[in-house]
C-alpha positions in Angstrom: 76.0 -59.2 34.4 74.4 -59.5 31.0 77.5 -59.6 28.7 78.4 -63.1 27.6 81.3 -64.8 25.9 81.2 -68.4 24.7 77.9 -69.0 26.5 79.4 -68.0 29.9 78.8 -64.8 31.8 81.8 -62.6 32.6 81.5 -63.6 36.2 81.7 -67.2 35.3 84.8 -66.6 33.2 86.4 -64.7 36.0 85.7 -67.4 38.5 87.2 -70.0 36.1 90.2 -68.1 34.7 90.8 -65.4 37.3 92.8 -67.7 39.6 95.3 -68.6 36.8 97.8 -66.1 38.2 97.9 -68.1 41.4 99.3 -71.1 39.6 103.0 -72.0 39.0 105.1 -70.2 36.4 105.6 -73.5 34.7 101.8 -73.7 34.1 101.7 -70.1 33.0 104.1 -70.8 30.2 102.1 -73.7 28.8 100.1 -73.2 25.6 96.9 -74.4 27.3 97.0 -71.6 29.9 98.1 -69.1 27.3 94.9 -69.9 25.3 92.9 -69.2 28.5 94.8 -65.9 28.8 93.7 -64.9 25.3 90.1 -65.5 26.3 90.6 -63.8 29.6 92.1 -60.7 27.8 88.8 -60.4 26.0 87.2 -59.5 29.2 89.3 -56.3 29.7 87.0 -54.3 27.6 84.2 -55.2 30.1 86.2 -54.8 33.3 83.9 -52.2 34.8 80.9 -54.5 34.5 83.0 -57.4 35.8 84.6 -55.8 38.8 81.5 -53.8 40.0 80.0 -57.1 41.4 83.3 -58.4 42.8 84.2 -55.2 44.7 81.0 -53.4 45.4 82.0 -51.4 48.5 85.8 -50.9 48.6 88.6 -49.8 46.2 90.8 -52.6 44.9 93.9 -53.1 42.8 93.2 -55.7 40.1 96.4 -57.4 38.6 96.1 -59.2 35.4 98.7 -61.2 33.5 99.6 -60.3 29.9 101.2 -62.8 27.7 101.7 -60.6 24.6 104.7 -58.4 25.4 106.7 -56.0 23.3 110.4 -56.6 23.1 112.6 -53.7 24.2 116.2 -55.0 24.0 118.5 -58.0 24.1 122.2 -58.2 24.8 123.4 -59.8 21.6 127.0 -58.9 20.8 127.5 -57.0 24.0 130.0 -59.5 25.3 128.1 -59.8 28.7 128.7 -63.1 30.4 127.6 -65.7 31.5 123.9 -65.2 30.6 121.8 -63.9 27.7 119.2 -61.2 28.4 116.0 -60.0 26.8 113.8 -57.2 28.1 110.0 -56.9 27.5 107.1 -54.7 28.3 103.4 -55.5 28.6 101.1 -53.3 26.5 98.3 -52.4 29.0 94.7 -52.0 27.9 93.0 -48.7 28.6 92.9 -48.0 32.3 95.6 -50.5 33.2 99.3 -49.7 33.9 102.6 -51.5 34.1 104.4 -51.9 37.5 107.8 -52.7 35.9 109.2 -54.4 32.9 110.0 -58.1 32.5 113.5 -59.7 32.0 114.5 -63.2 31.1 117.7 -65.2 30.1 117.2 -65.5 26.4 117.4 -63.7 23.1 113.8 -64.7 22.3 111.5 -62.5 20.3 108.6 -63.5 22.6 108.6 -63.7 26.4 108.3 -67.0 28.1 106.4 -65.7 31.2 103.6 -63.1 31.5 104.0 -59.6 32.9 101.3 -58.1 35.1 99.3 -54.9 34.7 97.3 -53.2 37.3 94.0 -51.4 37.5 92.5 -49.4 40.4 88.8 -50.2 40.7 87.0 -47.6 42.7 83.2 -48.4 43.0 80.7 -45.5 43.2 79.9 -46.5 46.8 83.5 -46.0 48.0 84.4 -42.9 50.0 85.6 -40.2 47.6 88.2 -38.9 50.2 90.0 -42.2 50.5 93.6 -42.2 49.2 94.4 -43.5 45.7 95.9 -47.0 45.6 97.9 -46.3 42.4 99.9 -43.1 41.5 102.4 -42.3 38.7 106.0 -41.8 39.7 107.3 -38.3 40.3 110.6 -38.8 38.5 112.9 -41.4 36.9 116.6 -42.0 37.8 119.0 -43.6 35.3 120.8 -46.7 36.5 122.7 -48.0 33.4 123.0 -47.7 29.7 124.5 -49.9 27.0 126.9 -47.2 25.6 130.3 -48.9 24.6 128.8 -52.3 24.6 128.3 -52.7 20.8 124.8 -54.1 21.3 123.3 -55.3 18.1 119.6 -54.7 19.0 119.9 -51.0 19.5 120.4 -48.4 22.3 119.0 -49.1 25.7 119.0 -47.6 29.2 117.6 -48.8 32.6 115.7 -46.5 34.9 114.2 -46.5 38.4 110.8 -44.8 38.9 110.8 -42.5 41.9 107.5 -43.0 43.8 105.5 -40.4 45.8 105.7 -40.6 49.6 104.0 -43.8 51.0 104.1 -45.5 47.5 106.4 -48.1 46.1 107.8 -48.6 42.6 107.6 -52.3 42.3 109.9 -52.8 39.3 112.5 -50.9 37.2 112.1 -50.2 33.5 114.0 -50.4 30.2 113.9 -47.6 27.7 115.0 -47.7 24.0 117.6 -45.1 23.7 119.2 -42.8 26.3 116.7 -40.0 26.8 115.1 -39.7 30.2 111.5 -41.0 30.0 108.6 -38.6 30.6 106.2 -39.4 33.4 103.3 -39.0 31.0 105.0 -41.1 28.3 105.3 -44.3 30.4 102.1 -46.1 31.5 103.6 -46.9 34.9 102.0 -46.8 38.4 103.4 -47.0 41.9 101.4 -49.0 44.5 100.5 -47.7 48.0 102.8 -49.5 50.4 99.8 -50.7 52.5 99.0 -53.2 49.8 102.4 -54.8 49.5 104.5 -57.4 51.3 108.2 -57.4 51.7 110.2 -59.3 49.1 113.8 -60.2 48.4 116.1 -60.7 45.5 115.9 -64.2 44.1 118.8 -66.4 43.4 118.5 -68.2 40.0 118.7 -72.0 39.7 120.4 -73.3 36.5 121.3 -76.7 35.1 125.1 -75.9 35.5 125.1 -74.7 39.0 122.8 -75.0 42.0 122.3 -71.2 42.4 123.3 -68.1 40.6 123.0 -64.8 42.4 121.4 -62.8 39.7 119.4 -63.1 36.5 121.9 -61.3 34.4 125.0 -59.1 34.7 127.0 -56.9 32.3 130.4 -58.3 33.1 132.6 -58.2 30.0 130.3 -55.8 28.1 132.4 -52.7 28.4 129.6 -50.6 29.8 130.7 -47.7 32.1 128.7 -48.8 35.1 128.5 -52.4 36.5 125.0 -53.6 36.4 123.2 -56.8 37.5 119.5 -57.6 37.2 117.5 -59.4 39.8 114.1 -61.0 40.0 112.1 -60.6 43.2 110.5 -63.3 45.3 108.7 -63.3 48.7 110.7 -62.7 51.8 111.0 -65.5 54.4 109.3 -68.9 54.5 106.1 -70.2 55.9 104.2 -67.1 55.1 100.5 -67.4 55.7 99.6 -65.1 52.8 99.7 -66.3 49.2 101.7 -63.8 47.2 101.8 -62.8 43.6 105.4 -62.5 42.4 105.2 -59.5 40.1 107.6 -60.8 37.3 109.4 -57.4 37.4 113.1 -56.8 37.9 115.3 -54.7 40.2 118.7 -53.3 39.0 121.8 -53.3 41.2 124.7 -51.1 40.3 127.0 -52.5 42.9 130.6 -52.6 41.4 130.9 -56.3 42.6 127.5 -57.3 41.3 126.0 -57.7 44.8 122.3 -57.8 45.3 120.1 -54.8 45.6 118.7 -53.5 48.9 115.9 -55.8 50.1 113.9 -52.6 50.8 113.5 -52.2 47.0 111.8 -55.6 46.7 108.0 -56.2 47.1 105.3 -58.7 46.2 101.5 -58.4 46.1 99.4 -60.4 48.6 96.7 -62.2 46.7 93.9 -61.0 48.9 94.3 -57.4 47.6 93.7 -58.4 44.0 
């Protein structure tokens, strides 16, 4: 690898900064790590050179954290209680794709945590007949919209990608407006189920209460459909594998704001990255 940045080869930079996404979410939100992400994002224009030495023989899914996210919507003036909500999307570099949008309890203009984008690296030496690791969804199903909520930010709807057989849509997405998104218009990819580990809906800790069952719900908003938004974490305890929590969300439309089906929740084992 001949390309250099700051006196270091690309492989040096990857070895130093590529393990950042294994660290805690608290560290990821720090300015120190964000400055490293900015440097790391520089490498994306060179990812073919970088990854050809890391994965010479086998296809691989590369997941990278993006800290510069585009805001899609927030729930100001909707009347939803008890939590605020802001929705964001990563803007993937060429060749990378989102695996879901990011949600947090805020009305911030900038996201607190990164969102992940994925890239399928397929080296020339890999077998051409092997199945693809990433595929686009075959459809989108609408789950919720903010009609009748008097949201100040603008119109928004929530959608679930429908994956091809043997693939998983890791996260749901938010769309400005109410029109059904086109498959070609959303840079989304589903991941082959063989690369994923089972996850589960996460309960949210707050200062006021020990646990809260969801990240956000639309209770009190006046929307036609009851909706709650859940983050995903690893299923079970004492797992041998280190997992990457994808920082996506799953929508539940249960009338009583109960959690979504566990079978919708997945994480990425680090050893496939």
